[in-house]
N, CA, C and O atoms as a GROMACS GRO file, in nm:
protein
  592
    1MET      N    1  11.935  10.270   8.917
    1MET     CA    2  11.930  10.376   9.020
    1MET      C    3  11.912  10.308   9.156
    1MET      O    4  11.864  10.196   9.168
    2GLN      N    5  11.955  10.385   9.260
    2GLN     CA    6  11.943  10.335   9.393
    2GLN      C    7  11.830  10.413   9.463
    2GLN      O    8  11.820  10.535   9.451
    3LEU      N    9  11.748  10.338   9.537
    3LEU     CA   10  11.639  10.400   9.615
    3LEU      C   11  11.649  10.347   9.759
    3LEU      O   12  11.674  10.229   9.781
    4ASN      N   13  11.628  10.439   9.856
    4ASN     CA   14  11.627  10.401   9.994
    4ASN      C   15  11.482  10.381  10.036
    4ASN      O   16  11.409  10.477  10.058
    5ILE      N   17  11.443  10.253  10.047
    5ILE     CA   18  11.305  10.221  10.080
    5ILE      C   19  11.303  10.134  10.205
    5ILE      O   20  11.363  10.027  10.210
    6ASN      N   21  11.232  10.183  10.304
    6ASN     CA   22  11.217  10.113  10.433
    6ASN      C   23  11.351  10.084  10.499
    6ASN      O   24  11.369   9.979  10.561
    7GLY      N   25  11.446  10.178  10.485
    7GLY     CA   26  11.570  10.166  10.553
    7GLY      C   27  11.676  10.081  10.480
    7GLY      O   28  11.786  10.061  10.533
    8ALA      N   29  11.644  10.032  10.363
    8ALA     CA   30  11.739   9.953  10.284
    8ALA      C   31  11.762  10.017  10.150
    8ALA      O   32  11.669  10.074  10.092
    9THR      N   33  11.882  10.010  10.100
    9THR     CA   34  11.914  10.059   9.966
    9THR      C   35  11.882   9.948   9.863
    9THR      O   36  11.925   9.833   9.877
   10HIS      N   37  11.807   9.987   9.763
   10HIS     CA   38  11.766   9.894   9.655
   10HIS      C   39  11.817   9.944   9.522
   10HIS      O   40  11.794  10.059   9.485
   11ASP      N   41  11.888   9.860   9.450
   11ASP     CA   42  11.927   9.892   9.312
   11ASP      C   43  11.815   9.844   9.222
   11ASP      O   44  11.784   9.725   9.217
   12VAL      N   45  11.755   9.939   9.151
   12VAL     CA   46  11.643   9.904   9.063
   12VAL      C   47  11.676   9.949   8.922
   12VAL      O   48  11.731  10.057   8.901
   13ASP      N   49  11.643   9.863   8.826
   13ASP     CA   50  11.670   9.889   8.685
   13ASP      C   51  11.535   9.922   8.620
   13ASP      O   52  11.467   9.835   8.565
   14VAL      N   53  11.500  10.051   8.628
   14VAL     CA   54  11.376  10.097   8.570
   14VAL      C   55  11.403  10.229   8.494
   14VAL      O   56  11.505  10.295   8.515
   15GLU      N   57  11.310  10.265   8.407
   15GLU     CA   58  11.321  10.393   8.344
   15GLU      C   59  11.307  10.504   8.448
   15GLU      O   60  11.231  10.488   8.543
   16PRO      N   61  11.379  10.615   8.433
   16PRO     CA   62  11.373  10.722   8.536
   16PRO      C   63  11.235  10.773   8.565
   16PRO      O   64  11.207  10.813   8.678
   17ASP      N   65  11.146  10.773   8.464
   17ASP     CA   66  11.013  10.827   8.491
   17ASP      C   67  10.911  10.724   8.534
   17ASP      O   68  10.791  10.752   8.540
   18THR      N   69  10.958  10.603   8.564
   18THR     CA   70  10.868  10.500   8.618
   18THR      C   71  10.809  10.548   8.750
   18THR      O   72  10.882  10.591   8.839
   19PRO      N   73  10.675  10.540   8.762
   19PRO     CA   74  10.616  10.583   8.889
   19PRO      C   75  10.670  10.498   9.007
   19PRO      O   76  10.683  10.376   8.997
   20LEU      N   77  10.699  10.567   9.115
   20LEU     CA   78  10.752  10.502   9.236
   20LEU      C   79  10.661  10.386   9.277
   20LEU      O   80  10.710  10.282   9.321
   21LEU      N   81  10.532  10.402   9.265
   21LEU     CA   82  10.436  10.298   9.301
   21LEU      C   83  10.473  10.166   9.236
   21LEU      O   84  10.471  10.062   9.303
   22TRP      N   85  10.506  10.168   9.106
   22TRP     CA   86  10.537  10.042   9.033
   22TRP      C   87  10.670   9.987   9.077
   22TRP      O   88  10.688   9.865   9.078
   23VAL      N   89  10.764  10.071   9.113
   23VAL     CA   90  10.890  10.021   9.166
   23VAL      C   91  10.865   9.948   9.297
   23VAL      O   92  10.914   9.837   9.318
   24ILE      N   93  10.787  10.011   9.386
   24ILE     CA   94  10.755   9.950   9.517
   24ILE      C   95  10.684   9.818   9.501
   24ILE      O   96  10.723   9.719   9.561
   25ARG      N   97  10.578   9.817   9.419
   25ARG     CA   98  10.496   9.698   9.405
   25ARG      C   99  10.559   9.591   9.318
   25ARG      O  100  10.571   9.476   9.361
   26GLU      N  101  10.599   9.627   9.199
   26GLU     CA  102  10.641   9.528   9.100
   26GLU      C  103  10.786   9.486   9.110
   26GLU      O  104  10.820   9.369   9.094
   27GLU      N  105  10.874   9.585   9.138
   27GLU     CA  106  11.016   9.554   9.146
   27GLU      C  107  11.055   9.496   9.284
   27GLU      O  108  11.138   9.406   9.295
   28LEU      N  109  10.991   9.554   9.389
   28LEU     CA  110  11.032   9.511   9.525
   28LEU      C  111  10.931   9.419   9.593
   28LEU      O  112  10.962   9.361   9.697
   29GLY      N  113  10.814   9.403   9.537
   29GLY     CA  114  10.717   9.311   9.592
   29GLY      C  115  10.647   9.359   9.719
   29GLY      O  116  10.589   9.279   9.793
   30LEU      N  117  10.652   9.489   9.746
   30LEU     CA  118  10.587   9.546   9.864
   30LEU      C  119  10.445   9.590   9.824
   30LEU      O  120  10.424   9.699   9.770
   31THR      N  121  10.354   9.503   9.851
   31THR     CA  122  10.218   9.526   9.796
   31THR      C  123  10.123   9.596   9.891
   31THR      O  124  10.004   9.606   9.861
   32GLY      N  125  10.171   9.644  10.005
   32GLY     CA  126  10.084   9.722  10.094
   32GLY      C  127  10.044   9.855  10.036
   32GLY      O  128   9.937   9.908  10.068
   33THR      N  129  10.129   9.912   9.952
   33THR     CA  130  10.098  10.037   9.882
   33THR      C  131  10.007  10.003   9.766
   33THR      O  132  10.042   9.921   9.681
   34LYS      N  133   9.895  10.064   9.761
   34LYS     CA  134   9.788  10.024   9.661
   34LYS      C  135   9.781  10.121   9.542
   34LYS      O  136   9.811  10.240   9.552
   35TYR      N  137   9.739  10.064   9.430
   35TYR     CA  138   9.706  10.146   9.314
   35TYR      C  139   9.556  10.178   9.324
   35TYR      O  140   9.474  10.089   9.342
   36GLY      N  141   9.522  10.305   9.312
   36GLY     CA  142   9.381  10.342   9.317
   36GLY      C  143   9.339  10.412   9.186
   36GLY      O  144   9.268  10.353   9.105
   37CYS      N  145   9.383  10.533   9.166
   37CYS     CA  146   9.337  10.611   9.052
   37CYS      C  147   9.444  10.635   8.949
   37CYS      O  148   9.412  10.649   8.831
   38GLY      N  149   9.568  10.642   8.987
   38GLY     CA  150   9.675  10.670   8.894
   38GLY      C  151   9.696  10.817   8.865
   38GLY      O  152   9.784  10.851   8.786
   39ILE      N  153   9.617  10.907   8.927
   39ILE     CA  154   9.629  11.050   8.900
   39ILE      C  155   9.642  11.131   9.029
   39ILE      O  156   9.613  11.250   9.030
   40ALA      N  157   9.684  11.070   9.136
   40ALA     CA  158   9.714  11.135   9.264
   40ALA      C  159   9.594  11.196   9.331
   40ALA      O  160   9.605  11.295   9.404
   41GLN      N  161   9.477  11.137   9.306
   41GLN     CA  162   9.358  11.194   9.366
   41GLN      C  163   9.308  11.115   9.488
   41GLN      O  164   9.260  11.174   9.585
   42CYS      N  165   9.320  10.981   9.485
   42CYS     CA  166   9.259  10.900   9.591
   42CYS      C  167   9.347  10.877   9.713
   42CYS      O  168   9.295  10.866   9.824
   43GLY      N  169   9.479  10.870   9.694
   43GLY     CA  170   9.567  10.854   9.806
   43GLY      C  171   9.597  10.710   9.848
   43GLY      O  172   9.669  10.689   9.944
   44ALA      N  173   9.543  10.613   9.778
   44ALA     CA  174   9.572  10.471   9.812
   44ALA      C  175   9.718  10.438   9.799
   44ALA      O  176   9.766  10.342   9.860
   45CYS      N  177   9.792  10.516   9.717
   45CYS     CA  178   9.933  10.491   9.689
   45CYS      C  179  10.024  10.571   9.781
   45CYS      O  180  10.145  10.574   9.757
   46THR      N  181   9.973  10.636   9.886
   46THR     CA  182  10.050  10.724   9.969
   46THR      C  183  10.167  10.650  10.038
   46THR      O  184  10.151  10.543  10.097
   47VAL      N  185  10.284  10.711  10.027
   47VAL     CA  186  10.405  10.669  10.101
   47VAL      C  187  10.463  10.792  10.170
   47VAL      O  188  10.420  10.904  10.144
   48LEU      N  189  10.558  10.770  10.256
   48LEU     CA  190  10.626  10.885  10.318
   48LEU      C  191  10.760  10.902  10.253
   48LEU      O  192  10.838  10.808  10.247
   49ILE      N  193  10.788  11.025  10.202
   49ILE     CA  194  10.916  11.060  10.145
   49ILE      C  195  10.974  11.167  10.229
   49ILE      O  196  10.925  11.280  10.231
   50ASP      N  197  11.079  11.135  10.299
   50ASP     CA  198  11.140  11.223  10.397
   50ASP      C  199  11.035  11.273  10.493
   50ASP      O  200  11.036  11.390  10.532
   51GLY      N  201  10.941  11.184  10.534
   51GLY     CA  202  10.840  11.214  10.632
   51GLY      C  203  10.716  11.280  10.577
   51GLY      O  204  10.621  11.302  10.652
   52VAL      N  205  10.712  11.312  10.449
   52VAL     CA  206  10.599  11.381  10.390
   52VAL      C  207  10.511  11.281  10.316
   52VAL      O  208  10.561  11.201  10.237
   53ALA      N  209  10.380  11.285  10.343
   53ALA     CA  210  10.287  11.199  10.275
   53ALA      C  211  10.285  11.234  10.126
   53ALA      O  212  10.256  11.348  10.092
   54THR      N  213  10.314  11.139  10.037
   54THR     CA  214  10.334  11.164   9.896
   54THR      C  215  10.262  11.056   9.815
   54THR      O  216  10.267  10.938   9.849
   55ARG      N  217  10.196  11.098   9.707
   55ARG     CA  218  10.124  11.005   9.619
   55ARG      C  219  10.227  10.942   9.523
   55ARG      O  220  10.280  11.009   9.434
   56SER      N  221  10.254  10.814   9.544
   56SER     CA  222  10.361  10.746   9.468
   56SER      C  223  10.322  10.718   9.325
   56SER      O  224  10.410  10.693   9.242
   57CYS      N  225  10.194  10.720   9.291
   57CYS     CA  226  10.153  10.688   9.155
   57CYS      C  227  10.197  10.789   9.052
   57CYS      O  228  10.203  10.756   8.934
   58VAL      N  229  10.228  10.912   9.093
   58VAL     CA  230  10.270  11.015   9.003
   58VAL      C  231  10.411  11.068   9.034
   58VAL      O  232  10.454  11.170   8.981
   59THR      N  233  10.479  10.998   9.119
   59THR     CA  234  10.617  11.041   9.162
   59THR      C  235  10.716  10.962   9.082
   59THR      O  236  10.727  10.841   9.102
   60PRO      N  237  10.792  11.026   8.990
   60PRO     CA  238  10.893  10.952   8.912
   60PRO      C  239  11.001  10.896   9.006
   60PRO      O  240  11.046  10.965   9.098
   61ALA      N  241  11.042  10.773   8.981
   61ALA     CA  242  11.138  10.709   9.065
   61ALA      C  243  11.268  10.790   9.076
   61ALA      O  244  11.325  10.801   9.185
   62ASP      N  245  11.314  10.846   8.966
   62ASP     CA  246  11.439  10.919   8.972
   62ASP      C  247  11.433  11.046   9.055
   62ASP      O  248  11.536  11.097   9.099
   63SER      N  249  11.313  11.096   9.078
   63SER     CA  250  11.302  11.220   9.160
   63SER      C  251  11.318  11.197   9.312
   63SER      O  252  11.329  11.291   9.390
   64VAL      N  253  11.320  11.070   9.349
   64VAL     CA  254  11.332  11.039   9.496
   64VAL      C  255  11.459  10.965   9.530
   64VAL      O  256  11.477  10.922   9.644
   65ALA      N  257  11.548  10.950   9.433
   65ALA     CA  258  11.679  10.887   9.460
   65ALA      C  259  11.751  10.968   9.569
   65ALA      O  260  11.763  11.090   9.559
   66GLY      N  261  11.798  10.901   9.670
   66GLY     CA  262  11.867  10.969   9.778
   66GLY      C  263  11.776  11.015   9.893
   66GLY      O  264  11.825  11.062   9.996
   67LEU      N  265  11.648  11.003   9.876
   67LEU     CA  266  11.555  11.040   9.983
   67LEU      C  267  11.510  10.914  10.058
   67LEU      O  268  11.520  10.802  10.008
   68GLU      N  269  11.459  10.938  10.182
   68GLU     CA  270  11.408  10.824  10.260
   68GLU      C  271  11.265  10.798  10.228
   68GLU      O  272  11.180  10.885  10.248
   69ILE      N  273  11.236  10.679  10.178
   69ILE     CA  274  11.100  10.638  10.139
   69ILE      C  275  11.054  10.533  10.241
   69ILE      O  276  11.124  10.436  10.269
   70ARG      N  277  10.935  10.555  10.295
   70ARG     CA  278  10.877  10.457  10.388
   70ARG      C  279  10.740  10.416  10.335
   70ARG      O  280  10.664  10.498  10.285
   71THR      N  281  10.711  10.286  10.346
   71THR     CA  282  10.583  10.232  10.304
   71THR      C  283  10.514  10.180  10.431
   71THR      O  284  10.570  10.181  10.541
   72ILE      N  285  10.391  10.134  10.410
   72ILE     CA  286  10.311  10.082  10.524
   72ILE      C  287  10.380   9.962  10.593
   72ILE      O  288  10.356   9.935  10.711
   73GLU      N  289  10.465   9.892  10.517
   73GLU     CA  290  10.527   9.775  10.576
   73GLU      C  291  10.613   9.805  10.699
   73GLU      O  292  10.635   9.718  10.784
   74THR      N  293  10.662   9.930  10.708
   74THR     CA  294  10.749   9.964  10.821
   74THR      C  295  10.695  10.079  10.908
   74THR      O  296  10.766  10.134  10.993
   75VAL      N  297  10.570  10.114  10.886
   75VAL     CA  298  10.515  10.227  10.961
   75VAL      C  299  10.522  10.210  11.114
   75VAL      O  300  10.538  10.307  11.189
   76GLU      N  301  10.510  10.088  11.157
   76GLU     CA  302  10.512  10.064  11.304
   76GLU      C  303  10.649  10.066  11.365
   76GLU      O  304  10.663  10.040  11.484
   77GLU      N  305  10.752  10.096  11.286
   77GLU     CA  306  10.888  10.106  11.341
   77GLU      C  307  10.908  10.241  11.411
   77GLU      O  308  11.005  10.260  11.484
   78THR      N  309  10.816  10.334  11.387
   78THR     CA  310  10.818  10.460  11.462
   78THR      C  311  10.713  10.459  11.569
   78THR      O  312  10.611  10.391  11.557
   79GLU      N  313  10.737  10.536  11.675
   79GLU     CA  314  10.644  10.547  11.783
   79GLU      C  315  10.506  10.598  11.730
   79GLU      O  316  10.402  10.540  11.760
   80ILE      N  317  10.507  10.705  11.654
   80ILE     CA  318  10.382  10.758  11.606
   80ILE      C  319  10.311  10.662  11.512
   80ILE      O  320  10.189  10.643  11.521
   81GLY      N  321  10.386  10.602  11.423
   81GLY     CA  322  10.327  10.502  11.331
   81GLY      C  323  10.261  10.389  11.408
   81GLY      O  324  10.150  10.347  11.375
   82ARG      N  325  10.330  10.340  11.510
   82ARG     CA  326  10.272  10.230  11.591
   82ARG      C  327  10.144  10.274  11.657
   82ARG      O  328  10.045  10.200  11.659
   83ARG      N  329  10.145  10.395  11.712
   83ARG     CA  330  10.028  10.444  11.779
   83ARG      C  331   9.910  10.470  11.685
   83ARG      O  332   9.794  10.453  11.722
   84VAL      N  333   9.941  10.513  11.562
   84VAL     CA  334   9.836  10.530  11.461
   84VAL      C  335   9.772  10.395  11.429
   84VAL      O  336   9.650  10.384  11.426
   85VAL      N  337   9.854  10.295  11.405
   85VAL     CA  338   9.800  10.162  11.374
   85VAL      C  339   9.714  10.112  11.488
   85VAL      O  340   9.604  10.060  11.465
   86GLU      N  341   9.763  10.127  11.610
   86GLU     CA  342   9.681  10.085  11.726
   86GLU      C  343   9.548  10.163  11.733
   86GLU      O  344   9.444  10.104  11.762
   87ALA      N  345   9.552  10.292  11.706
   87ALA     CA  346   9.428  10.372  11.706
   87ALA      C  347   9.332  10.325  11.594
   87ALA      O  348   9.210  10.322  11.614
   88TRP      N  349   9.386  10.289  11.479
   88TRP     CA  350   9.302  10.238  11.369
   88TRP      C  351   9.228  10.113  11.414
   88TRP      O  352   9.109  10.098  11.387
   89VAL      N  353   9.298  10.024  11.482
   89VAL     CA  354   9.236   9.902  11.530
   89VAL      C  355   9.132   9.932  11.641
   89VAL      O  356   9.018   9.885  11.637
   90GLU      N  357   9.174  10.010  11.738
   90GLU     CA  358   9.084  10.042  11.849
   90GLU      C  359   8.956  10.114  11.805
   90GLU      O  360   8.849  10.094  11.864
   91ASN      N  361   8.966  10.198  11.701
   91ASN     CA  362   8.849  10.272  11.654
   91ASN      C  363   8.781  10.199  11.538
   91ASN      O  364   8.689  10.252  11.476
   92GLU      N  365   8.827  10.074  11.508
   92GLU     CA  366   8.767   9.997  11.403
   92GLU      C  367   8.744  10.076  11.277
   92GLU      O  368   8.635  10.075  11.220
   93VAL      N  369   8.849  10.145  11.233
   93VAL     CA  370   8.841  10.232  11.116
   93VAL      C  371   8.814  10.159  10.987
   93VAL      O  372   8.727  10.198  10.910
   94ALA      N  373   8.890  10.052  10.963
   94ALA     CA  374   8.885   9.988  10.830
   94ALA      C  375   8.754   9.913  10.810
   94ALA      O  376   8.703   9.845  10.899
   95GLN      N  377   8.702   9.927  10.689
   95GLN     CA  378   8.590   9.843  10.646
   95GLN      C  379   8.646   9.750  10.539
   95GLN      O  380   8.687   9.638  10.569
   96CYS      N  381   8.650   9.798  10.412
   96CYS     CA  382   8.708   9.713  10.309
   96CYS      C  383   8.860   9.708  10.323
   96CYS      O  384   8.923   9.608  10.292
   97GLY      N  385   8.917   9.821  10.371
   97GLY     CA  386   9.060   9.825  10.398
   97GLY      C  387   9.149   9.870  10.287
   97GLY      O  388   9.268   9.893  10.309
   98TYR      N  389   9.095   9.885  10.164
   98TYR     CA  390   9.180   9.913  10.050
   98TYR      C  391   9.262  10.044  10.066
   98TYR      O  392   9.380  10.048  10.032
   99CYS      N  393   9.197  10.147  10.117
   99CYS     CA  394   9.263  10.277  10.126
   99CYS      C  395   9.345  10.293  10.256
   99CYS      O  396   9.414  10.393  10.273
  100GLN      N  397   9.338  10.197  10.344
  100GLN     CA  398   9.392  10.216  10.478
  100GLN      C  399   9.542  10.235  10.488
  100GLN      O  400   9.588  10.309  10.576
  101SER      N  401   9.621  10.172  10.401
  101SER     CA  402   9.765  10.195  10.410
  101SER      C  403   9.796  10.338  10.381
  101SER      O  404   9.880  10.398  10.449
  102GLY      N  405   9.731  10.397  10.281
  102GLY     CA  406   9.751  10.540  10.253
  102GLY      C  407   9.699  10.630  10.361
  102GLY      O  408   9.759  10.733  10.393
  103GLN      N  409   9.584  10.591  10.419
  103GLN     CA  410   9.527  10.673  10.529
  103GLN      C  411   9.621  10.673  10.650
  103GLN      O  412   9.647  10.777  10.710
  104VAL      N  413   9.669  10.557  10.684
  104VAL     CA  414   9.758  10.542  10.800
  104VAL      C  415   9.885  10.625  10.785
  104VAL      O  416   9.929  10.692  10.878
  105LEU      N  417   9.943  10.617  10.663
  105LEU     CA  418  10.063  10.698  10.639
  105LEU      C  419  10.038  10.846  10.638
  105LEU      O  420  10.122  10.923  10.684
  106ALA      N  421   9.921  10.888  10.586
  106ALA     CA  422   9.886  11.030  10.587
  106ALA      C  423   9.869  11.076  10.734
  106ALA      O  424   9.912  11.186  10.771
  107ALA      N  425   9.807  10.994  10.815
  107ALA     CA  426   9.785  11.031  10.955
  107ALA      C  427   9.920  11.032  11.030
  107ALA      O  428   9.943  11.117  11.117
  108THR      N  429  10.006  10.942  10.997
  108THR     CA  430  10.141  10.936  11.059
  108THR      C  431  10.220  11.063  11.028
  108THR      O  432  10.286  11.121  11.115
  109ALA      N  433  10.213  11.104  10.900
  109ALA     CA  434  10.281  11.226  10.861
  109ALA      C  435  10.224  11.347  10.936
  109ALA      O  436  10.299  11.429  10.989
  110LEU      N  437  10.094  11.355  10.940
  110LEU     CA  438  10.026  11.468  11.007
  110LEU      C  439  10.069  11.474  11.154
  110LEU      O  440  10.112  11.579  11.202
  111LEU      N  441  10.059  11.360  11.225
  111LEU     CA  442  10.088  11.360  11.367
  111LEU      C  443  10.238  11.375  11.398
  111LEU      O  444  10.275  11.418  11.508
  112SER      N  445  10.321  11.341  11.303
  112SER     CA  446  10.464  11.365  11.319
  112SER      C  447  10.498  11.513  11.308
  112SER      O  448  10.591  11.564  11.371
  113ASP      N  449  10.418  11.580  11.224
  113ASP     CA  450  10.440  11.724  11.204
  113ASP      C  451  10.365  11.808  11.303
  113ASP      O  452  10.418  11.909  11.351
  114ILE      N  453  10.240  11.769  11.336
  114ILE     CA  454  10.154  11.848  11.424
  114ILE      C  455  10.101  11.747  11.529
  114ILE      O  456  10.002  11.680  11.502
  115PRO      N  457  10.164  11.734  11.647
  115PRO     CA  458  10.120  11.634  11.744
  115PRO      C  459   9.977  11.650  11.794
  115PRO      O  460   9.913  11.552  11.831
  116ASN      N  461   9.927  11.775  11.797
  116ASN     CA  462   9.789  11.800  11.845
  116ASN      C  463   9.712  11.877  11.739
  116ASN      O  464   9.687  11.996  11.755
  117PRO      N  465   9.674  11.810  11.632
  117PRO     CA  466   9.612  11.880  11.519
  117PRO      C  467   9.469  11.926  11.554
  117PRO      O  468   9.396  11.861  11.629
  118THR      N  469   9.433  12.041  11.497
  118THR     CA  470   9.296  12.088  11.503
  118THR      C  471   9.212  12.012  11.397
  118THR      O  472   9.267  11.940  11.314
  119ASP      N  473   9.084  12.031  11.402
  119ASP     CA  474   8.997  11.971  11.298
  119ASP      C  475   9.041  12.025  11.162
  119ASP      O  476   9.042  11.949  11.064
  120ALA      N  477   9.076  12.150  11.152
  120ALA     CA  478   9.119  12.208  11.020
  120ALA      C  479   9.249  12.138  10.975
  120ALA      O  480   9.267  12.107  10.857
  121ASP      N  481   9.339  12.115  11.072
  121ASP     CA  482   9.466  12.044  11.035
  121ASP      C  483   9.436  11.906  10.982
  121ASP      O  484   9.492  11.863  10.881
  122ILE      N  485   9.346  11.835  11.051
  122ILE     CA  486   9.309  11.701  11.007
  122ILE      C  487   9.247  11.702  10.870
  122ILE      O  488   9.281  11.621  10.784
  123ASP      N  489   9.153  11.798  10.850
  123ASP     CA  490   9.089  11.808  10.721
  123ASP      C  491   9.188  11.841  10.608
  123ASP      O  492   9.176  11.791  10.496
  124GLY      N  493   9.286  11.924  10.640
  124GLY     CA  494   9.385  11.963  10.542
  124GLY      C  495   9.482  11.851  10.504
  124GLY      O  496   9.529  11.843  10.391
  125ALA      N  497   9.510  11.766  10.600
  125ALA     CA  498   9.611  11.659  10.581
  125ALA      C  499   9.549  11.528  10.531
  125ALA      O  500   9.610  11.456  10.452
  126MET      N  501   9.427  11.499  10.578
  126MET     CA  502   9.366  11.368  10.548
  126MET      C  503   9.278  11.385  10.422
  126MET      O  504   9.155  11.389  10.431
  127THR      N  505   9.341  11.394  10.311
  127THR     CA  506   9.270  11.414  10.184
  127THR      C  507   9.252  11.288  10.104
  127THR      O  508   9.202  11.292   9.992
  128ASN      N  509   9.292  11.174  10.162
  128ASN     CA  510   9.274  11.048  10.090
  128ASN      C  511   9.128  11.011  10.090
  128ASN      O  512   9.054  11.039  10.184
  129LEU      N  513   9.087  10.948   9.981
  129LEU     CA  514   8.946  10.906   9.969
  129LEU      C  515   8.923  10.768  10.029
  129LEU      O  516   9.009  10.680  10.025
  130CYS      N  517   8.803  10.754  10.085
  130CYS     CA  518   8.760  10.626  10.143
  130CYS      C  519   8.626  10.594  10.086
  130CYS      O  520   8.528  10.661  10.118
  131ARG      N  521   8.618  10.493  10.003
  131ARG     CA  522   8.488  10.454   9.942
  131ARG      C  523   8.389  10.410  10.044
  131ARG      O  524   8.269  10.421  10.021
  132CYS      N  525   8.435  10.360  10.157
  132CYS     CA  526   8.345  10.311  10.260
  132CYS      C  527   8.292  10.426  10.349
  132CYS      O  528   8.198  10.408  10.426
  133GLY      N  529   8.353  10.543  10.337
  133GLY     CA  530   8.306  10.658  10.413
  133GLY      C  531   8.341  10.654  10.562
  133GLY      O  532   8.261  10.698  10.646
  134THR      N  533   8.455  10.605  10.596
  134THR     CA  534   8.492  10.591  10.736
  134THR      C  535   8.555  10.719  10.792
  134THR      O  536   8.630  10.711  10.889
  135TYR      N  537   8.527  10.833  10.735
  135TYR     CA  538   8.590  10.957  10.770
  135TYR      C  539   8.574  10.995  10.919
  135TYR      O  540   8.667  11.048  10.980
  136ASN      N  541   8.461  10.969  10.976
  136ASN     CA  542   8.439  10.996  11.118
  136ASN      C  543   8.530  10.908  11.206
  136ASN      O  544   8.585  10.954  11.307
  137LYS      N  545   8.546  10.783  11.168
  137LYS     CA  546   8.631  10.696  11.244
  137LYS      C  547   8.780  10.733  11.228
  137LYS      O  548   8.859  10.723  11.321
  138ILE      N  549   8.814  10.778  11.104
  138ILE     CA  550   8.950  10.823  11.076
  138ILE      C  551   8.981  10.941  11.169
  138ILE      O  552   9.085  10.943  11.235
  139ARG      N  553   8.892  11.039  11.173
  139ARG     CA  554   8.910  11.158  11.257
  139ARG      C  555   8.924  11.116  11.404
  139ARG      O  556   9.010  11.167  11.475
  140ALA      N  557   8.839  11.021  11.447
  140ALA     CA  558   8.844  10.978  11.588
  140ALA      C  559   8.977  10.909  11.617
  140ALA      O  560   9.032  10.926  11.726
  141ALA      N  561   9.030  10.833  11.522
  141ALA     CA  562   9.157  10.765  11.546
  141ALA      C  563   9.269  10.867  11.552
  141ALA      O  564   9.356  10.859  11.638
  142VAL      N  565   9.268  10.964  11.460
  142VAL     CA  566   9.373  11.070  11.466
  142VAL      C  567   9.365  11.141  11.598
  142VAL      O  568   9.468  11.164  11.662
  143ARG      N  569   9.244  11.178  11.642
  143ARG     CA  570   9.227  11.251  11.767
  143ARG      C  571   9.278  11.166  11.886
  143ARG      O  572   9.341  11.219  11.977
  144SER      N  573   9.249  11.036  11.885
  144SER     CA  574   9.287  10.953  11.998
  144SER      C  575   9.442  10.942  12.009
  144SER      O  576   9.494  10.928  12.119
  145VAL      N  577   9.514  10.949  11.900
  145VAL     CA  578   9.658  10.952  11.905
  145VAL      C  579   9.706  11.086  11.960
  145VAL      O  580   9.799  11.092  12.041
  146SER      N  581   9.642  11.193  11.916
  146SER     CA  582   9.685  11.329  11.956
  146SER      C  583   9.654  11.353  12.105
  146SER      O  584   9.720  11.435  12.169
  147GLU      N  585   9.557  11.287  12.158
  147GLU     CA  586   9.517  11.303  12.300
  147GLU      C  587   9.595  11.215  12.394
  147GLU      O  588   9.594  11.235  12.515
  148ALA      N  589   9.664  11.115  12.337
  148ALA     CA  590   9.736  11.017  12.425
  148ALA      C  591   9.858  11.076  12.485
  148ALA      O  592   9.929  11.009  12.560
   0.00000   0.00000   0.00000
């Protein structure tokens, strides 16, 4: 099957129901997307599929053939993605950093869709878990991008 990941077409030889996460990590060697829970609860595996934040650990590879898939490796190629990464650094969001690729992609999707989100918008979109509890810094970083 062919998958469009980070602007390139990749021919992958996997079972159709193989989780997209494993295609990204194991077949393509893009390890920025993390495995967390395997049941779409934590968000460490978040990628953008046609601009929508999606949990790749439960997304069958064959369901996204023909769609545009973006991982953390290319998030800074968009203006919003670059600004989100800068805000993450400026607000010193990351502690352990494990969840951050998913958090950054979720924030990028939110700000691409709603440039000036309310607190309710942020709460609704930023559902990824952070074991370090950096939620206040995450909110501050999202707000700083929306105010810029």
